N, C-alpha and C positions, 0 to 999 in steps of 0.2 A: 382427528382427523387420521385414522387407520383407511377408513373407506378409501379414499386419494393415495395413498401411499405406492401401492404397484404400478399405476398409468402417470401421475404426475413427477415429470425430470427433477433432476437436482437430488441431494442430499436432504436430514430430517430438518436439517437448519433451512434451508432454502423455503421448503415444504409450510414450516410453521412459516416464517416470513411471507411468504405469499398467502396465507391464510390472514395472517395480523392483517397484511395490506386489502383484502379484500373485505375484510371487517371493517377498516377503518372507509373504505366506497358504500359499506351497504349503510353503516350508521350515517355517513350523511345524506342520505335519500336520496340516494342516485341508482338502487336499484341494483338487481341482478346481473342484465349486459351491461353494463358499467365495471362491474367487479371483475365480471368474466374479460373483458377489454383491458383490465389493471395489470390482470396478472398475465395474459397470451403471451404478449412479446419480450416483457422482461426474464421472464423464464424458459422462454424457447417450448413453450405449450401449446397446444391442441387446442382450437375450441373445446374441443368437447371433455379434453382433460383439464383443462381449465375452469370449464362447469362443474368438475365433479368435485373438483377442491372447492369451490365458491360453496356447493350443495353441503359438503362435510365442512365446510367452514362455517357456517350458516346454523346447522346441526349440532357443532359443537362447542365453538369457541364464539358466536355472537348472536344467541340465540332472541335474544329482544332486538335486533334490528329490524325497522320498520322493512314492511312491503314482505 
């Protein structure tokens, strides 16, 4: 998820954990908005930062997620 690295708060472990959390939400079929919401507050990210992270996670970690 290198594309989200410069803008997402936290260290590499936090980014990876947030990406995994986003993937869990996406794989349950809850969609992009729910995944963004799931990683915004817990990691202190803005909606734009969270959206970039979810996009990066979808493109690298959870490519088979529905939606």
